[in-house]
PAGUKE-725788 format. One line per field, with one value per residue (C-alpha): residue number from 1; chain; x, y, z. Coordinates in nm, 4 decimals, m for minus. Layout:
PAGUKE-725788
n NUM/... .
chain A/... .
u X/... .
v Y/... .
w Z/... .
***
This chain:
PAGUKE-725788
n 1/2/3/4/5/6/7/8/9/10/11/12/13/14/15/16/17/18/19/20/21/22/23/24/25/26/27/28/29/30/31/32/33/34/35/36/37/38/39/40/41/42/43/44/45/46/47/48/49/50/51/52/53/54/55/56/57/58/59/60/61/62/63/64/65/66/67/68/69/70/71/72/73/74/75/76/77/78/79/80/81/82/83/84/85/86/87/88/89/90/91/92/93/94/95/96/97/98/99/100/101/102/103/104/105/106/107/108/109/110/111/112/113/114/115/116/117/118/119/120/121/122/123/124/125/126/127/128/129/130/131/132/133/134/135/136/137/138/139/140/141/142/143/144/145/146/147/148/149/150/151/152/153/154/155/156/157/158/159/160/161/162/163/164/165/166/167/168/169/170/171/172/173/174/175/176/177/178/179/180/181/182/183/184/185/186/187/188/189/190/191/192/193/194/195/196/197/198/199/200/201/202/203/204/205/206/207/208/209/210/211/212/213/214/215/216/217/218/219/220/221/222/223/224/225/226/227/228/229/230/231/232/233/234/235/236/237/238/239/240/241/242/243/244/245/246/247/248/249/250/251/252/253/254/255/256/257/258/259/260/261/262/263/264/265/266/267/268/269/270/271/272/273/274/275/276/277/278/279/280/281/282/283/284/285/286/287/288/289/290/291/292/293/294/295/296/297/298/299/300/301/302/303/304/305/306/307/308/309/310/311/312/313/314/315/316/317/318/319/320/321/322/323/324/325/326/327/328/329/330/331/332/333/334/335/336/337/338/339/340/341/342/343/344/345/346/347/348/349/350/351/352/353/354/355/356/357/358/359/360/361/362/363/364/365/366/367/368/369/370/371/372/373/374/375/376/377/378/379/380/381/382/383/384/385/386/387/388/389/390/391/392/393/394/395/396/397/398/399/400/401/402/403/404/405/406/407/408/409/410/411/412/413/414/415/416/417/418/419/420/421/422/423/424/425/426/427/428/429/430/431/432/433/434/435/436/437/438/439/440/441/442/443/444/445/446/447/448/449/450/451/452/453/454/455/456/457/458/459/460/461/462/463/464/465/466/467/468/469/470/471/472/473/474/475/476/477/478/479/480/481/482/483/484/485/486/487/488/489/490/491/492/493/494/495/496/497/498/499/500/501/502/503/504/505/506/507/508/509/510/511/512/513/514/515/516/517/518/519/520/521/522/523/524/525/526/527/528/529/530/531/532/533/534/535/536/537/538/539/540/541/542/543/544/545/546 .
chain A/A/A/A/A/A/A/A/A/A/A/A/A/A/A/A/A/A/A/A/A/A/A/A/A/A/A/A/A/A/A/A/A/A/A/A/A/A/A/A/A/A/A/A/A/A/A/A/A/A/A/A/A/A/A/A/A/A/A/A/A/A/A/A/A/A/A/A/A/A/A/A/A/A/A/A/A/A/A/A/A/A/A/A/A/A/A/A/A/A/A/A/A/A/A/A/A/A/A/A/A/A/A/A/A/A/A/A/A/A/A/A/A/A/A/A/A/A/A/A/A/A/A/A/A/A/A/A/A/A/A/A/A/A/A/A/A/A/A/A/A/A/A/A/A/A/A/A/A/A/A/A/A/A/A/A/A/A/A/A/A/A/A/A/A/A/A/A/A/A/A/A/A/A/A/A/A/A/A/A/A/A/A/A/A/A/A/A/A/A/A/A/A/A/A/A/A/A/A/A/A/A/A/A/A/A/A/A/A/A/A/A/A/A/A/A/A/A/A/A/A/A/A/A/A/A/A/A/A/A/A/A/A/A/A/A/A/A/A/A/A/A/A/A/A/A/A/A/A/A/A/A/A/A/A/A/A/A/A/A/A/A/A/A/A/A/A/A/A/A/A/A/A/A/A/A/A/A/A/A/A/A/A/A/A/A/A/A/A/A/A/A/A/A/A/A/A/A/A/A/A/A/A/A/A/A/A/A/A/A/A/A/A/A/A/A/A/A/A/A/A/A/A/A/A/A/A/A/A/A/A/A/A/A/A/A/A/A/A/A/A/A/A/A/A/A/A/A/A/A/A/A/A/A/A/A/A/A/A/A/A/A/A/A/A/A/A/A/A/A/A/A/A/A/A/A/A/A/A/A/A/A/A/A/A/A/A/A/A/A/A/A/A/A/A/A/A/A/A/A/A/A/A/A/A/A/A/A/A/A/A/A/A/A/A/A/A/A/A/A/A/A/A/A/A/A/A/A/A/A/A/A/A/A/A/A/A/A/A/A/A/A/A/A/A/A/A/A/A/A/A/A/A/A/A/A/A/A/A/A/A/A/A/A/A/A/A/A/A/A/A/A/A/A/A/A/A/A/A/A/A/A/A/A/A/A/A/A/A/A/A/A/A/A/A/A/A/A/A/A/A/A/A/A/A/A/A/A/A/A/A/A/A/A/A/A/A/A/A/A/A/A/A/A/A/A/A/A/A/A/A/A/A/A/A/A/A/A/A/A/A/A/A/A/A/A .
u 1.0791/0.8500/0.6276/0.7390/1.1223/1.0387/0.9576/1.2383/1.4143/1.3175/1.5340/1.3356/1.4776/1.3635/1.3080/1.2917/1.5615/1.4807/1.7625/1.8888/1.6294/1.5758/1.3288/1.0902/1.2256/1.5917/1.6767/1.6070/1.4585/1.6400/1.4751/1.7028/1.5150/1.7765/1.6357/1.5844/1.3281/1.1279/0.8239/0.8084/0.4756/0.2640/0.0161/m0.2681/m0.4879/m0.8105/m1.0245/m1.3896/m1.4528/m1.7659/m1.9280/m2.0162/m1.7507/m1.7195/m1.6108/m1.8745/m2.1332/m2.4323/m2.3550/m2.6459/m2.5923/m2.5322/m2.7584/m2.7416/m2.9829/m3.2162/m3.0643/m3.1045/m3.3579/m3.3371/m3.0818/m2.9477/m2.9220/m2.7250/m2.5080/m2.4216/m2.3329/m2.1194/m1.9389/m1.8392/m1.7334/m1.4072/m1.2781/m0.9245/m1.0272/m1.1749/m0.8779/m0.6945/m0.9676/m0.9280/m0.5675/m0.6395/m0.8667/m1.1730/m1.2682/m1.6538/m1.7480/m1.4273/m1.5171/m1.3489/m1.2333/m1.4034/m1.5969/m1.3515/m1.0323/m0.7755/m0.9073/m0.9321/m0.5932/m0.4113/m0.5902/m0.4922/m0.1538/m0.0536/m0.2388/m0.4139/m0.8057/m0.9722/m1.1245/m0.8034/m0.5619/m0.8590/m0.7766/m1.1387/m1.0865/m0.7925/m0.7505/m0.3590/m0.1408/m0.1257/0.1890/0.0420/m0.1843/0.0487/m0.1169/0.0338/0.3421/0.6212/0.3981/0.5427/0.3472/0.3130/0.6085/0.8160/0.8213/0.8995/1.1529/1.3318/1.3433/1.4858/1.2663/1.2846/0.9942/0.8528/0.5112/0.3286/m0.0253/m0.2879/m0.1749/m0.1758/m0.4386/m0.2504/0.0306/0.2106/0.3355/0.1559/0.2095/m0.0830/m0.1703/0.1755/0.3840/0.4974/0.3197/0.4230/0.1255/0.2642/0.4949/0.7959/1.0555/0.9906/0.8099/0.9446/1.3017/1.1941/0.8695/0.7719/0.5287/0.3179/m0.0474/m0.3071/m0.6768/m0.8157/m0.6514/m0.2872/0.0322/0.2403/0.3858/0.2339/m0.1113/m0.1809/m0.6199/m0.6922/m1.0447/m1.3644/m1.7063/m1.8813/m2.2561/m2.5268/m2.6350/m2.3127/m2.4474/m2.1351/m2.3031/m2.0154/m2.0600/m1.9343/m1.5784/m1.4583/m1.3491/m1.7416/m1.7555/m1.8504/m1.8418/m1.6144/m1.2518/m1.0185/m0.7602/m0.6296/m0.6522/m0.2853/m0.1743/m0.3709/m0.2121/m0.3557/m0.2794/0.1007/0.1249/0.0261/0.2610/0.5585/0.4687/0.4456/0.7772/0.9818/0.8268/0.9110/1.1826/1.3702/1.3695/1.1411/1.1606/0.8528/0.8849/0.7733/0.5261/0.8625/0.9305/1.2222/1.3086/1.2864/1.4500/1.3833/1.5660/1.4623/1.7789/1.8244/1.9389/1.6564/1.2574/1.0075/0.6889/0.5909/0.2517/0.0219/m0.2403/m0.5298/m0.7420/m1.0102/m1.3104/m1.2864/m1.4327/m1.3736/m1.5822/m1.4199/m1.3071/m1.2974/m1.6825/m1.5934/m1.6203/m1.9805/m2.0940/m2.0291/m2.3443/m2.6186/m2.8863/m3.1662/m3.0391/m3.1050/m3.4139/m3.3869/m3.7662/m4.0449/m4.0413/m3.7097/m3.7345/m4.0726/m3.8574/m3.5973/m3.8612/m4.0185/m3.6842/m3.5858/m3.9242/m3.7897/m3.4292/m3.3100/m3.3385/m2.9362/m3.0096/m3.2848/m3.0700/m2.7816/m3.0546/m3.2468/m2.8939/m2.7055/m2.5557/m2.7243/m3.0704/m2.9243/m2.8420/m3.2139/m3.3635/m3.1163/m3.2307/m3.5649/m3.5285/m3.3320/m3.5937/m3.9128/m4.1019/m3.8085/m3.5418/m3.4292/m3.4398/m3.2278/m2.9561/m2.9770/m2.8956/m2.6287/m2.4332/m2.4973/m2.3217/m2.0280/m1.9214/m1.9490/m1.7646/m1.5326/m1.4530/m1.4244/m1.1698/m0.9835/m0.9898/m0.7633/m0.4811/m0.5675/m0.5135/m0.1631/m0.0794/m0.2323/m0.0150/0.2959/0.2319/0.2405/0.5531/0.7057/1.0629/0.9434/0.6270/0.6130/0.7485/0.5461/0.2078/m0.0441/m0.2592/m0.5521/m0.7872/m1.0194/m1.0448/m1.4600/m1.7451/m1.9803/m2.3375/m2.5149/m2.8419/m2.9021/m3.0091/m3.1084/m2.6917/m2.4009/m2.0558/m1.9516/m1.8972/m2.2203/m2.2647/m2.4637/m2.3413/m2.3018/m2.0407/m1.8215/m1.8176/m1.5024/m1.2806/m0.9955/m0.8180/m0.5070/m0.3074/m0.0336/0.1365/0.1967/m0.1647/m0.5535/m0.6736/m1.0114/m1.1452/m1.3854/m1.3830/m1.7256/m1.6605/m1.6537/m1.2798/m1.1572/m0.8963/m0.7588/m0.6111/m0.4168/m0.0955/m0.0978/m0.1700/0.1532/0.3931/0.2758/0.3272/0.6620/0.7661/0.8195/0.7211/0.4057/0.4478/0.2942/0.0703/m0.1098/m0.4452/m0.6173/m0.6635/m0.3849/m0.5606/m0.3646/m0.5490/m0.8518/m0.6114/m0.5424/m0.8656/m1.0895/m1.4183/m1.4063/m1.7006/m1.5590/m1.8431/m1.6790/m1.8043/m1.6388/m1.6146/m1.6644/m1.6203/m1.7735/m1.6506/m1.6288/m1.9042/m2.0398/m1.9997/m2.1111/m2.0973/m2.1140/m2.1072/m2.2908/m2.6159/m2.6965/m2.5519/m2.6029/m2.5203/m2.4856/m2.4961/m2.3002/m2.6294/m2.7210/m2.9690/m2.9617/m3.0406/m3.0529/m3.1070/m3.0954/m2.8674/m2.9510/m3.3107/m3.2832/m2.9597/m3.0243/m3.1263/m3.4827/m3.6535/m3.4930/m3.5305/m3.4169/m3.7321/m3.9147/m3.9633/m3.9058/m3.5538/m3.4499/m3.2636/m3.0832/m3.0043/m2.8946/m2.6437/m2.4890/m2.5000/m2.2931/m2.0781/m2.0038/m1.8732/m1.6311/m1.5357/m1.4204/m1.2632/m1.1016/m1.1220/m1.1982/m0.9615/m0.6928/m0.3139/m0.3165/m0.0659/m0.3432/m0.5543/m0.6445 .
v m1.0577/m0.7710/m0.6155/m0.2450/m0.3718/m0.5241/m0.1895/0.0015/m0.2335/0.0189/0.3292/0.5979/0.8779/1.0312/0.6876/0.3621/0.1236/m0.1985/m0.3250/m0.6212/m0.7722/m1.1187/m1.3363/m1.5030/m1.8144/m1.9412/m2.0234/m2.0654/m2.3710/m2.3961/m2.6358/m2.9055/m2.7810/m2.5671/m2.2552/m2.3325/m2.6279/m2.4089/m2.2510/m1.9031/m1.7106/m1.4387/m1.3587/m1.1265/m0.9893/m0.7508/m0.5858/m0.6517/m0.8398/m1.0019/m1.2272/m0.9417/m1.0797/m1.2542/m1.5422/m1.6077/m1.3445/m1.5681/m1.7921/m1.9043/m1.6931/m1.3733/m1.0868/m0.9653/m1.2220/m0.9711/m0.6850/m0.7838/m1.0314/m1.0416/m1.3394/m1.1790/m0.8355/m1.0176/m1.2120/m0.8769/m0.7162/m0.9682/m0.9893/m0.6637/m0.6383/m0.8351/m0.9533/m0.9768/m1.2098/m1.4250/m1.4775/m1.5693/m1.7978/m2.0105/m2.0411/m2.2068/m2.3637/m2.1300/m2.2226/m2.1153/m2.1742/m2.0070/m1.8305/m1.5833/m1.6737/m1.3601/m1.0768/m0.7779/m0.7067/m0.7187/m1.0215/m1.2411/m1.1142/m1.1795/m1.5318/m1.6072/m1.4896/m1.6254/m1.9303/m1.8537/m1.8240/m1.5623/m1.7863/m1.9465/m1.6163/m1.3786/m1.0913/m0.9963/m0.6057/m0.4296/m0.1954/m0.2795/m0.4877/m0.8259/m0.8815/m0.6726/m0.9581/m1.2075/m1.4974/m1.3475/m1.1768/m1.4624/m1.6132/m1.6523/m1.5426/m1.7104/m1.4478/m1.4745/m1.8886/m1.8910/m1.6098/m1.8468/m2.1116/m1.9423/m1.7311/m1.3641/m1.1983/m0.8581/m0.6779/m0.3442/m0.2442/m0.4276/m0.7672/m0.7568/m0.4842/m0.1952/m0.1125/0.1456/0.2232/0.4510/0.6039/0.4236/0.5814/0.7072/0.4329/0.3073/0.0411/m0.1831/m0.2653/m0.4209/m0.6474/m0.5151/m0.6524/m1.0116/m1.0813/m0.9312/m0.9407/m0.6019/m0.4084/m0.0636/0.1662/0.3562/0.4149/0.2479/0.2643/0.4805/0.8265/0.9347/1.0389/1.0654/1.3654/1.4412/1.4486/1.7989/1.7412/1.4790/1.6472/1.4336/1.4774/1.3098/1.1711/1.3961/1.0510/1.0829/1.3182/1.4088/1.5208/1.5481/1.1616/0.9510/0.9042/1.0455/0.7270/0.6218/0.8686/0.7572/0.9318/1.0103/1.1241/1.3142/1.1088/0.8545/0.5024/0.4788/0.6984/0.6194/0.4014/0.0471/0.0612/0.1870/m0.0513/m0.3705/m0.2233/m0.2039/m0.5790/m0.6358/m0.4770/m0.7105/m1.0149/m0.9044/m0.7325/m0.8484/m0.4924/m0.2115/0.1451/0.3335/0.6342/0.5423/0.7360/0.9123/1.0360/0.7916/0.6239/0.2176/m0.0082/m0.3481/m0.6310/m0.9949/m1.1991/m1.4484/m1.7115/m1.7138/m1.7995/m1.5380/m1.4807/m1.1395/m0.9751/m0.7333/m0.5836/m0.4354/m0.1654/m0.1206/m0.2184/m0.0963/0.2448/0.5268/0.4149/0.7174/0.6412/0.7845/0.7650/0.5327/0.2428/0.4012/0.4127/0.0387/0.0045/0.2215/0.2660/0.1742/m0.1603/m0.2584/m0.3572/m0.1677/m0.0707/m0.1091/m0.4728/m0.5369/m0.2626/m0.4687/m0.7894/m0.6857/m0.6135/m0.9615/m1.1203/m0.9500/m1.0380/m1.3731/m1.2970/m1.3426/m1.0509/m0.9849/m1.0133/m0.7487/m0.5106/m0.5445/m0.4196/m0.1766/m0.0085/0.0533/0.2848/0.1529/0.2512/0.6103/0.6403/0.5425/0.8158/1.0845/0.9722/1.0336/1.3587/1.4671/1.3417/1.2548/0.9755/0.7316/0.8879/0.6019/0.3988/0.6584/0.6372/0.2759/0.2656/0.5229/0.2760/m0.0152/0.1619/0.2966/m0.0434/m0.2455/0.0611/0.0107/m0.3461/m0.2715/m0.0314/m0.2816/m0.5044/m0.2853/m0.3426/m0.7406/m0.6659/m0.5405/m0.8357/m1.0664/m0.9582/m1.0011/m1.3067/m1.3988/m1.2418/m1.3716/m1.5623/m1.7693/m1.8534/m2.1849/m2.1901/m1.9234/m2.0109/m1.7435/m1.7092/m1.4529/m1.3823/m1.1470/m1.1244/m1.1447/m1.0715/m0.7912/m0.6581/m0.3902/m0.3863/m0.7208/m0.7877/m0.4223/m0.3707/m0.1914/m0.3389/m0.6481/m0.7808/m0.9949/m1.3847/m1.3971/m1.5381/m1.2550/m1.0966/m1.4375/m1.5457/m1.4803/m1.5172/m1.7892/m1.8823/m2.0507/m2.1240/m2.3562/m2.3915/m2.8232/m2.8729/m2.8436/m2.5216/m2.3503/m2.5781/m2.5412/m2.6634/m2.6184/m2.8248/m2.5539/m2.4255/m2.1952/m1.8894/m2.0425/m2.2991/m2.0592/m2.0785/m2.4676/m2.5123/m2.2296/m2.4223/m2.7548/m2.5921/m2.4993/m2.8263/m2.7215/m2.8559/m2.7476/m2.5368/m2.6777/m2.3675/m2.3491/m2.4431/m2.5363/m2.7932/m2.8533/m2.8020/m2.9649/m3.2455/m3.0367/m2.8877/m3.2511/m3.3432/m3.0352/m3.2064/m3.4448/m3.3114/m3.3189/m3.1985/m2.9724/m2.7850/m2.4050/m2.1223/m1.7939/m1.5508/m1.2155/m1.1130/m1.2518/m1.5426/m1.4720/m1.7713/m1.9305/m2.2528/m2.3378/m2.6711/m2.7704/m2.8049/m2.5511/m2.1986/m2.1978/m1.8649/m1.8679/m1.5129/m1.4307/m1.4216/m1.7496/m1.6332/m1.8652/m1.8642/m2.1577/m2.1474/m2.4318/m2.3125/m2.4962/m2.4322/m2.1063/m1.9837/m1.6231/m1.7156/m1.5750/m1.8535/m1.8615/m2.2637/m2.2004/m2.2852/m2.4603/m2.7884/m3.0189/m2.8692/m2.9117/m3.2188/m3.0070/m2.7575/m3.0041/m3.1514/m2.7876/m2.7142/m2.9939/m2.9388/m2.5789/m2.6817/m2.9369/m2.6728/m2.4265/m2.7087/m2.8760/m2.7900/m3.0394/m3.1409/m2.9087/m3.0088/m3.2535/m3.0666/m2.7986/m3.0580/m2.9788 .
w m0.0195/0.1169/m0.1684/m0.0718/m0.0081/m0.3844/m0.5316/m0.3894/m0.6408/m0.9036/m1.0105/m1.1389/m1.3134/m1.6435/m1.7376/m1.5700/m1.4586/m1.3912/m1.1063/m1.0281/m0.7832/m0.6967/m0.8527/m0.6197/m0.6938/m0.5895/m0.8954/m1.2718/m1.4428/m1.7599/m2.0137/m2.1614/m2.4923/m2.7460/m2.8073/m3.1561/m3.0525/m2.8240/m2.9830/m2.9643/m2.8636/m2.9745/m2.6912/m2.7695/m2.5073/m2.5873/m2.3262/m2.2939/m2.6185/m2.5658/m2.8440/m3.0650/m3.3055/m3.6931/m3.4995/m3.2352/m3.3155/m3.4119/m3.0858/m2.9426/m2.6418/m2.8247/m2.7670/m3.1099/m3.1907/m3.0202/m3.1263/m3.5443/m3.5025/m3.9116/m4.0160/m4.3293/m4.1177/m3.8546/m4.0705/m4.2695/m3.9083/m3.8048/m4.1090/m4.0642/m3.7178/m3.6696/m4.0304/m3.8737/m3.6015/m3.8148/m4.0641/m3.7575/m3.6743/m3.9951/m3.9294/m3.5737/m3.3004/m3.1171/m2.8368/m2.8653/m2.4993/m2.3122/m1.9561/m1.7512/m1.3837/m1.2913/m1.4890/m1.3674/m1.5655/m1.2954/m1.1082/m1.4538/m1.5967/m1.2600/m1.2223/m1.5898/m1.5849/m1.1883/m1.2653/m0.9195/m0.9477/m0.7259/m0.5071/m0.3774/m0.4137/m0.2694/m0.5458/m0.6107/m0.7043/m0.8878/m0.6327/m0.5366/m0.7759/m0.7162/m0.5581/m0.2516/m0.1616/0.0692/m0.1101/m0.4725/m0.3556/m0.4680/m0.7216/m1.0513/m1.3468/m1.6824/m1.8718/m1.5585/m1.5682/m1.9484/m1.8617/m1.6274/m1.8472/m2.1265/m2.2889/m2.4151/m2.3198/m2.3792/m2.4010/m2.4616/m2.3776/m2.1278/m2.0510/m1.6786/m1.5595/m1.6419/m1.9291/m1.7041/m1.3440/m1.1477/m0.7906/m0.5928/m0.2623/m0.2322/m0.3286/m0.6540/m0.8270/m1.0770/m1.2706/m1.6080/m1.2892/m1.4906/m1.2227/m1.2401/m1.5907/m1.8738/m2.0130/m2.1969/m2.1114/m2.3198/m2.0672/m2.2654/m2.3048/m2.4120/m2.6079/m2.9133/m2.8076/m2.9080/m2.7706/m3.1205/m3.1580/m3.5076/m3.3551/m3.3205/m3.2621/m2.9773/m3.0409/m2.9681/m3.0285/m2.7314/m2.8242/m2.6608/m2.4740/m2.2427/m1.9942/m1.7807/m1.4495/m1.2316/m1.1124/m1.3987/m1.4703/m1.7970/m1.9355/m1.9667/m2.2688/m2.6032/m2.9121/m3.2065/m3.2207/m3.5012/m3.4238/m3.7316/m3.6463/m3.7606/m3.4937/m3.2596/m2.9172/m2.9674/m3.3424/m3.2597/m2.9880/m3.2164/m3.4736/m3.2023/m3.1518/m3.5530/m3.6060/m3.3689/m3.4975/m3.8535/m3.8404/m3.5046/m3.3216/m3.2864/m3.1236/m2.9348/m2.7322/m2.3547/m2.1446/m2.0005/m2.3402/m2.3539/m2.7078/m2.5806/m2.8709/m2.8346/m3.0012/m3.0292/m2.9479/m3.2446/m2.9570/m2.7735/m2.8062/m2.7663/m2.5815/m2.7081/m2.5661/m2.7123/m2.4964/m2.7076/m2.4478/m2.6895/m2.6897/m2.3313/m2.2492/m2.3218/m2.6719/m2.8764/m3.2454/m3.6075/m3.8202/m4.0405/m3.8106/m3.6561/m4.0677/m4.0356/m3.8195/m3.8976/m3.6367/m3.8223/m3.8944/m3.5097/m3.3682/m3.0539/m2.9957/m2.7808/m2.8174/m2.7209/m2.3939/m2.3201/m2.3447/m2.1257/m1.8409/m1.8728/m1.8711/m1.5268/m1.4252/m1.1984/m1.0677/m0.7715/m0.5195/m0.5878/m0.9386/m0.9556/m0.7434/m1.0401/m1.2795/m1.0788/m1.0095/m1.3231/m1.5324/m1.8251/m1.6421/m1.5914/m1.9506/m2.0565/m1.8216/m1.9166/m2.2750/m2.2218/m2.0726/m2.3801/m2.6301/m2.4622/m2.5874/m2.7241/m2.6153/m2.4106/m2.7218/m2.9214/m2.6267/m2.6299/m3.0021/m2.9729/m2.6898/m2.8975/m3.1633/m3.0051/m2.8634/m3.2116/m3.3435/m3.1173/m3.1819/m3.4820/m3.4366/m3.2486/m3.5095/m3.7105/m3.4387/m3.4888/m3.8483/m3.7840/m3.5847/m3.8681/m4.1291/m3.8882/m3.8339/m4.2030/m4.2286/m3.9598/m4.0170/m3.7594/m3.8515/m3.8535/m3.5139/m3.3681/m3.1533/m3.1301/m2.8479/m2.8596/m2.5634/m2.4197/m2.0493/m2.0055/m2.1821/m2.1479/m2.1492/m2.3504/m2.2552/m2.1819/m1.8333/m1.8199/m1.8027/m1.9410/m1.8482/m1.7016/m1.3258/m1.3057/m1.2995/m1.6181/m1.9215/m2.1148/m1.8696/m1.8263/m2.1825/m2.3256/m2.6629/m2.6793/m2.9836/m3.0321/m3.3720/m3.3296/m3.7126/m3.6126/m3.5432/m3.6573/m3.8700/m3.8521/m3.6275/m3.3171/m2.9784/m2.8284/m2.4972/m2.2056/m2.0901/m1.8566/m1.9209/m1.6305/m1.8785/m2.0699/m1.8130/m1.8141/m2.1590/m2.2737/m2.0861/m2.2151/m2.5370/m2.4351/m2.3553/m1.9884/m1.6891/m1.4815/m1.1822/m0.8868/m0.7986/m1.1344/m1.1449/m1.4559/m1.7340/m2.0177/m2.3402/m2.5804/m2.6133/m2.7487/m2.9963/m3.1697/m3.1206/m3.1487/m3.2622/m2.9180/m2.6381/m2.2822/m2.0419/m1.7642/m1.5079/m1.5362/m1.2372/m1.2403/m0.9486/m0.9218/m0.6055/m0.2532/m0.2210/m0.5584/m0.7729/m1.1195/m1.2778/m1.6423/m1.8386/m2.1612/m1.9926/m1.7303/m1.5770/m1.1977/m1.0123/m0.5953/m0.4562/m0.1419/0.0821/m0.0763/m0.3674/m0.6362/m1.0204/m1.2575/m1.6308/m1.8854/m2.1399/m2.4543/m2.4508/m2.2870/m2.3940/m2.3093/m1.9548/m1.9641/m1.7295/m1.3942/m1.2843/m0.9327/m0.7175/m0.9421/m0.7336/m1.0873/m1.0691/m0.6937/m0.7472/m1.0356/m0.7893/m0.5140/m0.7972/m0.8633/m0.5230/m0.4240/m0.7589/m0.6381/m0.2705/m0.4465/m0.6868/m0.4449/m0.2197/m0.4594/m0.8127/m1.0794/m1.2933/m1.1476/m1.0721/m0.7872/m0.5955/m0.5540/m0.3732/m0.0072 .
***
């Protein structure tokens, strides 16, 4: 069915009514398992969360090691970041070396939820809904596949690239994929602001280091808000899913002002998705979160700035272009304009503090879900899958943001809690967010769809300590790729530029080994591995082999 034709299946009035559109598949593949046998799923997506958290904050690749070089200070800061995430990690298995398919929200989430990585689909940006791409038009998504197999699927917030529909370029775009993926989707806004009726004061005190000269989008702002956490969008969205799990029903006003009541069918297993927008920009949260991370604790100083300049010395030309043309450099310059000598450091500290504060805010929303997991009547049969869509730079490599091939932009979070399996364990073997789709359907006892890439991680849940080296592919736009295994990160840009880092001895990617004669054999190995990965992804489902 043509994408535009499918869009016309929507009936738009004051609210949104989903019509009887045909599914891309001709027949639902119902499992022989009964609803009571099938596990339930809580699916938690956290946007732009890197390793700056209580679970992974002291990872050897974490830039927190440079910002907080004193071990006692760093451990204290890490402990303040995400205590709720830490409690969740104690209940399950953390994949400490999980990597995104792409270091950008839309391509990463689309790859995860469709099972098709960017180099196969060609979905490198999020300029359009993924079904507008012919390669993905009829692709069955993870929630769609579960829905076809008897699951009640419902969600809220940012799960796909956007949590609500928009008129894009003159036609209606179903960004949440309501037509196919969900039994009941609730369209709301996300993030740290509020649309709650009782909120009269949405005022913000923005940082003096956020320079709005007309060229920067408003969403890049950072500062303090008057909105109470309990009335903010992400918190209310998490509360909606929490109420569904605990009470079996929940009510929420949507973006059209309509009251949406969602009821969990008792005879069906559920797949509930909670999309937490924070710590995506804007970083505008209550002062209480800023107070957790005093500026004076940070070792953001002339020595660290000099280290950044030294670190950039041997980047490939493509990498140097990313360093020289960045919003982070603009912010440093604006700090100097405001404060003179030392103003660049002041601006960097303010931005770093704002990111940490927004992570702490996001953890409050996770706390709502954590409490609901404990109170869930189906707790013993509910699997939790928590992930972030990619990593984030906050000064390292002179970058603020994602969209690079370096470690910080691609290192994501992945946690799986299965009440039937190991608790408080860590898998150090590298994995991909591409593995989530095949893992979830395996845990659900379902057959694997033929179009799905990635590996089934259920064996790792059984034996988390077993080491399995594997090459993970990251893609940042067409032709730009990186490979990551336990030892190396290899980068190849579309123009042929290369970088190579020994991640065991050099976890912060300080020494580019590409071009050094002694490492030419290693480079050849990864060049071959990349070509093989692009032609026939290692370990992927046999029906995807070409």
